[in-house]
N, C-alpha and C positions, 0 to 999 in steps of 0.2 A: 502524539496525535491519536485519534480514534477513528477507525474506518469500518465501514460496512463491506465485508469481503465476500467474494464469490469465486467458486471454482467452475469455470465454464466448461462443460463437456456434455456428452450425450445423456448422461444420467440427470444432470441439472436441467438440460433443455426439455427432456421428456417429463420431468416433474411438473412442468407448467401445463400439461394436458390433463383435462379433467378426468379422462377415462383411466389415468394411471393411478396406482396405488402408492405412489411415492410423491411427497410434496416437499418443497424446499422452504427452509426457514431462515430468518435473518441471523446472520453471524457477524459478530463484531470482534475486531482485533486491535490491539494497541501497538503503537510503535514509539520507540524512545531512542534518541540519538544525539549527536554532537554536530554543530553547524558552524562553518566559518564562510565569510563572503568577501568579495573584492569588487569595487566599482571600476568597470572598464571605461565608462563615460558617465556623463550626468544622469543618463536615462537607463543604462544598462549595467547590471550587476551580475556576477557569477558567483555561485555558492556551492560548496562541497558539503554533503550531508552524509555522516556515517551513522546508519541506523544500527544500533547494537542489538535491538530487540524488535522485530517486526513480525506480527502475527498475521497469517492468512488462514482461510479455511471455508468450510461449508457445513451447514446443518440440514438434516433430512428427517422427516417422519416416514417410516416405512411399514407396509403391511406384510408380515411374514409369518408363517407357521400359525396362522389364525389370530395374530394379535399385532397391534401397532407397537413399534419400537422407535426410540429416539436414537439417531445415529449422527455423530459429529466428526468431521475430519479437521485436525489442527496441524498446521505447518508453521514452523518457526524459522525465520531467516535472519542473517546479518545482511544488511543492504547498503549499497553506495549509490547516492543520487548526485548527478552533476546537473545543476539547473541554471538556466539563463532567465534572469528577471527583467522585464521591460516596465519602466515606470511610466504609467499612463498619465498620471497627474499628481500634483503635491500642493499643499497649502501650509502656510505658516501658522502655528498655533501661538497662543498667548504666552506660553512658556518659552517661546523662542526655538522650540523643536519643529521639525517638519513631519506632516502626516502625509501619506501617499497610498495609492493603489497600484498594485503590480499585476502583470500577467506572467505566469511562470510556465516554462517548457524545458524538458530535458530527459535524457536517458537514465534508466536505472538498472542495476545488476545486483542480484542477491545470491547468496550461498546458503543452501539449506542446512539447518542444524539438526532438526529432528522433525518427524511427522508421526502422529498418533491418530488412531481411530478409537472413538469412544462410543460404545453401544450400551445404552441403559446404565451408564455409570462405570462400565468395565473398560479399561484402557489397554490397547494393544499398540505396540510399536510397528509402524508401516513405513519407516524411513527408507527401506530399499525399494519401495514401490514408486519413489519419486526421484527425479533427477536432481543432482547436486546444485545445478545452476538455473537461475531464473533471470529474465531480463524483459524490458519493455519500454513504455514511454509514459512519462508523468506530465500531466497538465493541470494548471491551477490558477486561482486568482486569490490575491492576499491584500490585506491591509495592514500597514506598518507605521511606526513612528521612528524617525532617526534621531537618537538622543546624542547630542554633542559629537556627531560624526563617527561614533565607535560602536554603539550598540543600537539594535533594531529589534524591539519587541514586535511580534507579528501574529496575525490570525487569518486563516484563509480556508478555502475549500479546494480539495485536490481529488483527482482521480488517477488511478494507476491502470494502465491498459497493457496486460501482459502479451508478449510476442511469442515466447517460447512454449513448446509443449513440455510440461513438467512431468508428465506421467511416464514412467519407465517400464511399466507392464508387470504382471505377476503370473502366478501359475494358472489363474482363472481368466484373466483378461489380457489379451495381447494389446501392445501399444496402439495399434491402428484403430482398435474398437473403442478407446476411451481417451482420445487426445484431450489434454486438459490445460487450460490457460488461467492464470490468476488475474482477477480484476478487483478493483476497490474503489470506493468514493468515501470521503470523510472529511473531518475537521482537523486542521493542523495548527498547533500554537507552538510558539517558541521564542527564543531570543538568540539573534545572530550577532556574532562578533565580527567586525569588519577589520580586515588586515590593513595596517597603515600603507598610505601611498608612498611610492618612491619619490625621494626628493631630487 
C-alpha cells in the first residue's frame, strides 16, 4: 500500500497557521505485508495482516538561522492488523467469479523498528525519542474478486487513526509538550489467501 502519513502534534497543528514560519508538507510511506483471511459467514470475513514494513512520518519546511530548511521525520514499524470485512454487495462475473464491495474495520498494533530525522539530506537517528509501541483503529472500503473461493485480489482506500501517544520525550521537549499520534490515508492493494473451511 501507499499512504499519505501525518504525525499529529503541536508542531504540525501550528504549521497550518499563516503567521508561523513552519509549514507541513505531504509525506508518503509504503507498507508491505502478508495477509490471510477466513469467512465467518457469507458476508463477514476476518483477516490477519502482518505488515513487515510500514512507513510513517512527516515533512516540514522550517525557517531557522536566516534560511529555510527541509526537515523530515521517518518512522518504520512492523505492524499487525486484525480486520473484520463486511460484504455490502456482490455480483457474478462472466468468468464465474464474484466481485464484491467490503467495509473494513479493526484494530492495529505496531512495533517501532527505527526513527530518523533528516535535515537538508543529513540523517540522524531519533529512535529513542519515540515509544516502541503504536496502536489505533483502521477503517476502509475495498473492492475485490473472489477467485475459485481461495484467492481474493483487492483494491481499497484505508485510513489509520492512531490512539497512542508515540512521543517519549527528549532533552529539549518533555512528553506533555509534544504528544504525537500517527495517522494515515492511502490506497491498499493485495491478494488475500482464504483459509479452507472446516468440514
